[in-house]
C-alpha positions, 0 to 999 in steps of 0.5 A: 747859798744866800738864796737858800739862806733867805728862804730859811729866814723867811720860813722862820718868819712864817712859822714863828710868831715871835720872830721880828726880823731876818736879822734877829733870826740870823743872829739869835736863832740856834736852829739857823746856826745849826742848819748853816753848820750842818751844810758846811759839815755835809760838804766836807762829809761828801768830799771824804773829809769826815774828820773835819765834818765831824769836828764842825758838827760837834762844835755846832752841837756844843754851841747850839745843843742840836746834833746833826750828823754830817751825813744826814741830808736836809732839805730846804726851808728847814725850821728848828723851833727852840731846838735844844736836844734835837738829834738827827742820825747819819742816814736820816733824810729830811725833806723840804719845809719841815718843822721840828720842835725841841727834843726830837730824835731821828734815830735808829733802833740799833738793829739795822745796817746801812740805812738806819734812820728815817726819811721825813717827807716834805711839809712835815711837823714833828712835835717836841720830844717825838722819837722817830726810830728806824729806816722807814718814811714819814709821808708828806704833809704828816704831823707827829704829836709831841712825845710820840714814839714812831716805829713804823711808816707813816702814810702821807697826810696823816697824824700820829700820836702815842707810844708806840705811835698810831695813826689817828687821822688821814687826810683830816678824817679820823681813823677808828681802831678796835679797842681805841685808847682814849688819849686823855683817860688812859687806863692805869696799868697798875690799877689793872694789874691789882684788880686782876690779882684781887680777882685771883685771890678771891677765886683762891679763897673761894676754892680754899673755903670749898675745900675746907667745907668738903673736909668738914662734911666728910668728917661729919659723915665718918662720925 
């Protein structure tokens, strides 16, 4: 237990440039407290003491702002940076050397039964506000961008961005898509819709003018 705790503290030191000492990390970092509390709750959960397990996890949520269901499986050297607002579901599995930032959700879609939450591979980084929803795997060494919404499997060594998320790099090589969207100059959907409506109105006005012109010509012929 102490060896695993020491591994976690060393992982925080490597990943957080603001961390100055293991003692400071152990006393002050909410992510460390949430991880320790989860391992206690997970022990009770595995021994079918599920009420006590939930009691520990909910107390930890109150103290840290991080909610990890006691049924979730968490690997070694798990680092939560800042941590507020993180939610990890019951059937989620997190590998070794994973880094999560604030606001991350490892959740379900509400459509699945049994295995409902994602499996996160080893050495995965998940940016702030990202949502990974469903019973699929995020491969080893992958990177999930901030505010991405991941709804399908991500292969190893990949970078995924956007909502819904798409893979833009695999093993450091850019992935090209037909009609790929520029992540900076994103089209304004309201502007696109207004342009389409304007085109329809112009076409309708043209047809009305043509119809009225045809009526005027017939009247002139009759007279």
